[in-house]
N, C-alpha and C positions, 0 to 999 in steps of 0.2 A: 552430586548437588552441592554447590558452594554453602558453607555454613551460613552466611549473611543473605541468602536468597530465600525469601518466603519464611523468615524468621527461624533458621535452623534447619538441621538435617532431621528428616522424619520419614525414612524409607517406608514403603509399603511392602519390600520385600520382592518386588518384581520390577524389572527394567526393561528398557526398549534400547535397542542398539540403533546408532546413527551410522549411515552408511555414506561412502564417497562413491557418487553415481559415475565418477570417471574410471574408478578401479574396483569398485564393489566391495571395497575393504571397510571393516568396522573403524570408525575414526572416533567414536565415542559412545555413551550410553546415559540415559535419563531416567529416573524413578517413573513408574507409572503409579500416581497417586490414587488414593482410594477417595470415594466421596466424603467421608469423615475429615480427611486430610485437605481436600478442596475447600470444606466449608471453614476448616481451622483458619486458612489462608484468607478467606473472604472476611471472617471474624476480626483477625488481626488487622486488615487493611481497614475496616469499620472503626476499631478501636484507636489506631493511628490517626486517623482521619480527625478526631476530637481535638488533638493537639496540632498535628502539622497544618491543617486549616487554618490556624491562628499565628502562624509564623508569619514575620514581617515579609512582605513581598520582596524587600532588598536581599533577603537571605536566600529566597527561593532562585531570585535572579542570580546570586553569586553561585550557588550549587550548580545551575544550568551551564555557565560559563566555566566553571572548573572541569564539569563533565564533558565539555564541548574540547577543552584543552587536553584531556586525558586520552580522549578517542583519537586526536591527531598524535599524540604520543605513541598510544598502541597501532598506528594505522596499519603497518604491515603485517602485523600479527593477525589483527582482525580480518584483513582482507584474505590472507592466507587462509584462515578457518573458514570464511565464507565460500571462497572458491572451493575448498574441500567438500563441504557439506552441501552446497546446491547446484555446483557444477557451473558457477558464474567464471567465465575467463577471468584470470588475474588482473588483467588491465582494468576491466571493467568493475572488479571487485574493489578495487583501490578507490574508484572514481565513487563509487557509492558510500563508502567509509568516510570519506571526506565531505559527502554530502550530508551524512547524519550528522557530523560535527556540527556543519552550517545550519541544519534545521533546529538543534538544540540552542543554539548562539540566536538565532531569529526568534525562537521561544522567549529567550531570556529578554529580548528587545522589545518585544510586543506587549511584555506585563505590563507596561504602564499604559498601552494604549487600550486595551481591552479591559482592564480593570479601573480605568477611569471614569467616575460618575459625573454627576452633572448638577447644577443648582436650578431649580424651576422657580421663578417668582410667579406664585399661584393667583396674583390678582389679576392675571392676564385672561382668567375662566371666569365667568360670571356665575356658574354652577359649580359646586354648592356655594350657598350664601355664606358670607363671611371671609371669603378668600383674600380680601384685603389684609387680615392678620394672621395669615399662613404662609408658610414657605416649604417647601420640597426639596427632597435630595434624592438623586437615583445612583444607586450603586450596583455593582455586578458582584455576587459571590460563588465560591465552588459548590458544587452539586454533592459531592461524597465520594463513594467508592465508584470507580470507573472501571468496567471490563473492558478490554481490548483483545482482540482476536485477529490474528493475521495468519497468511498463508504462509509458503516457504520462500517465494520471490520478494526480492527486495527486504531482507529481514532487517537491516540495520536502519535503512530510510522509513519502513513501515513504524519500527520500534519508538524511532525520534519523534514521527507526526503524532503518534498516539501517546506514548507514555510522557513524552517531553511536554505536549502540549497539557495534557492533565495535570502533571506535577506541577507546572509552571503556574496555574491559577489556583493552586491548593487543594486539588484532590489527591485521592490516593488510589492506586492501580492494582488491580490483580490481571496478569497478562497472559493469556495463552498464545503460545506459540505452535505451530504446526509439531507434530510429533515426528515428521520425518526430518526437520531441520531447526531444532531449537538452539545450537549450540551459541551461534552468534549473538543471540538475543539474551542468553545467560550470560555472557561476557559483558554485553553492554549493561546488564542489570547489576554487576558486579562493579562496574565504573561508575554507576549512578550513586552506590552507597560510598565508593571510595571518595567522590566528590562531596560529601556532606549529608545526602540524603538519608533520613532516619530508617532505621530498620521498621519493616512493616509497610513503608509509603510504596514499595514495589513488591509485588510477590510474582513469581512465575509458576504456573500451572502445568505440568506435563502429564499425561494420561489419556485415557480413553476420551475421544474428542465429544463422542454423543454424550457420554456422562458428565463432563465438564461443561458442554454447552447448554446442556438441560438445566443444570445448576446455575449457571450465570443469568439465563433468562428468566429462573422462577426465584432466585433469592432475593427476598425483598431488601436486601442490604446494598444491593448493587442498583445503583440509580441510574446508569446509562451504559450502553454498550456500544463500543465502536468497532465495526466489524469491516475487514476487508477480505473479500476472497470471490473467486468466479463464481457462476451460478451453480457449479458441481464442487465447489468449495477446494478450488486451487490445485487444478492439473497443469497450471500454467506457470511461464517465466516471466514475460514482459506483458502486463495486462493492455499497455498501448501501443504495443508493436503493430506494425502494419500486418493485418489479418487477410487482406486481399487487395488487388491491384485492379482498379477499374480503368480501362484504356480506351480511349478513342480509335476508332479503326482506321483512321488516317495515319496512325503513328504506332500502330500496335506492332509490325513487324520490326520496327527500329527499336523499340522499347525492349521488346523481347530479346532481341540480340544483344542489346547493350547489358541486359541483366542476365544472360546466361554466360556472357564474357566475366562479369564481375563475380557471380556466384562460383565460377571454376575456380577462381583465385583464393576462396575463403580455404582456412586451414580448420579442419575439425580434428579436436583432439583433446587431451588431459587438460581440464580447466587452468592448471597450476602453470602450464607452460607459456612463456611469455608471447610465444608466437601464435596462440591459439586464437582463433577468431570465432568458432563456434564449439560450445561445450557440450556436455550432455543434458539429457533431459533428467527429470528428478528421480525416477524410477522406471523399471521396465515396462509397468502398465501405461506410462504416459506413450513410451514407444510403441505399444502394442495400439493405441488409440490413433496415433499419426499412420501408422499402417492401414486401419481401417478408413480414415478418411481419403487416403489417396485409392484404395481399392473401390469404395463406393463410387468416387468422382470418375474414375475410369470406366465402372460398369454404367455410368450414365452420360457415356459420349466423352469424358473429359480425356486430354493427351497430356501424359508427362513428357514435357519438353527438356528436362534435364534433371538427373539425379546425382548426387556425389556419392563418395565412399566415405565410410567409418571405419574406425578401430574396431578391432574384433571383441575386445573386452570393455564393457561400460555399457552406460544406458545411452547410447547413441542412435539418431535417427540422421541419415544424410539430407543435405540441404535438397530441395526439391522444388522445381518449377513446374507448375501445371496449367494448361489451358482448359478452361471450363466452358461447358455450352449451355447449361441450364442453372437457375438459381436455387433448384429444388435438390440441393446436396449439401451435406454437413460442412462440407468444406469452405462454403460461402456463407451457411446458415448458422453455424456455431462458431464458438471461439477456439480457433486453432492454436494451443500452446505449444507451437514447436516450428522447426526451420522449413517450414511449406508455405509456399508463395503461389496462390492462386490467381490466375489472370482472366478476366471477364472483360469481353469487348462490348464498348456500345456506339451507337451512332448519334444521338442526341442529348442534350444536357438533361431533358426532362427524364429519359431512359436512364441515365446516370443516377439521377437524383433518386429514382424508383429504386434501383438496384441497393444504393446505400440504405436507405430508410425501410427497406423490407426486412432489415436483421432487428432481431429482438434487443440487441445491445446497441449503445450509442456513446461511446467514451470519447475516441477521438477521431479526427479525419483530416486527411489534408488534401489540398487542392493545388497542382501544379498548373499554372497558367502564365503566360506573359501579359495576359488582359486583366488587369486588376477589377476593372468593373464586373467583367463576366465571374470572376472568382469570388469577389465579394457577394453576388447576387447568388451565386450557388450554395456560397456559406451561410445566408440566411435561411435556405432552404433545407439544410442538412439538419435531421434529428440527433444531434450529437452535443456532448458538453464542450468539445474544443474544435476548432477549426485551424489548422496551421496551413497557411499558404506559402508554397514554394519551400518547403521544409518538411522534416520527417515527423510523423505522429508520435514520436518516442519523447518529443520535448514535453517536460513539466517543469512549471515553476513553482517551487514550493510555497511562496506566498499569493499564488493566484488560486482561484477555486478549481479544483479536480475533481471531476465525476460526470456523470451523464445521465439520461434519461433511459426509460424502460428498465431492462434487467441489469444495466449497468449501475445501477444503485440509487439510494435514498440519500440526499444531501451533498454536500461537497466538502472537500478536505483540503485544508491548507492550514499554514500556522495560524492566522489570523481567525479564519472561520471556525477552525477546530475549537480554538480557545474559546471563543464565543459560544459554541455549543455545549462547551463543557463548564459553563457558568450560567447562572440564573439573574435576571434583574430584580432587584427590590427598590420600592419606594418608601421613603420615611419621610412623614410630613411632621410639621412643628408648628403648634398654635402659639403666636406670639402673646406676650403679655397685653393685655388691652389697658389704656390710659385714660 
């Protein structure tokens, strides 16, 4: 653990190896912190907050912009590290590192908007009496110590969204990455300190997830928790990837043929190879879950239309296209974080809406149609947070609200919304001298 992460080296004596899912090789290790050490880091964040929260906003903005520049400087190193620890194809990893730099720059730009207060002429209100001699100001202030928890997917973007937003408005952060893939986020924390953020403003917590999570939810010095994860805490890689394809019977054969041809061309392999389209899953447990999804679907009448091949070494699962005949199967009902695409055929719009809304999740959906009126009407009927018409569900705009109803979460995340959530409004009134 770097000296300047979480206030210095304080090893517990035990460590956890981090594996490359493409090769199953050890690429690093991190300490398994004790409960006492976790509390020390929370205490340090609490103490640092007393001074950090009083820094001028211009300084915080400058630190964020410097951090954005340093991430761009180290883009290839960070992308290679991310690719190694989570199995993200290197082409995609580079894009996410650039995105993290953009998010921090956006946080810097949003400070003025989010923290801007207002002047209120109280004489517009009849009650309470005497308002003609009063004025009021509204301001937004930081909350305190923010705990952020992220799964292994999108380590750079998730770190920037949570840690960047918290620091931008004057909070300090204790950050818990997944123990399976903490290395990219540790490097990003080092960059935050290099850019000027003071010691203790960011602390990285690695160790037993249940113990750390319990302490973060119960410690009274933690004022807000920002958590991202699937309902079973992160067996997945792209939360807004297309999990199921609902196709009208009129075009089902044509779509199936096109998809099969496209999937055949995908290269499955080591995430660091430039030609790789599909990398590994995070670990063998995730591979086993994919196998279970396919077996269950086939047992209920599903038909595997295409299944590719994978390297012999690594946590790989072959790209799989499967046609389902019932909605009572995990492959349609649950979050499938792997290269499996189930196809479900429908005949009427009402039937399609019912299939979509039967899910306990509701993050993103896509509608492909040349009829905008029909697509718009359908989009208003879907119980999801974002509807993308004629494009992929993988789209996300970092300054538009991201999230969804049901088990897809509580609240929305974007640069602006997150910074608002991490501040509190305060009203200050002043009674003028009476002449």
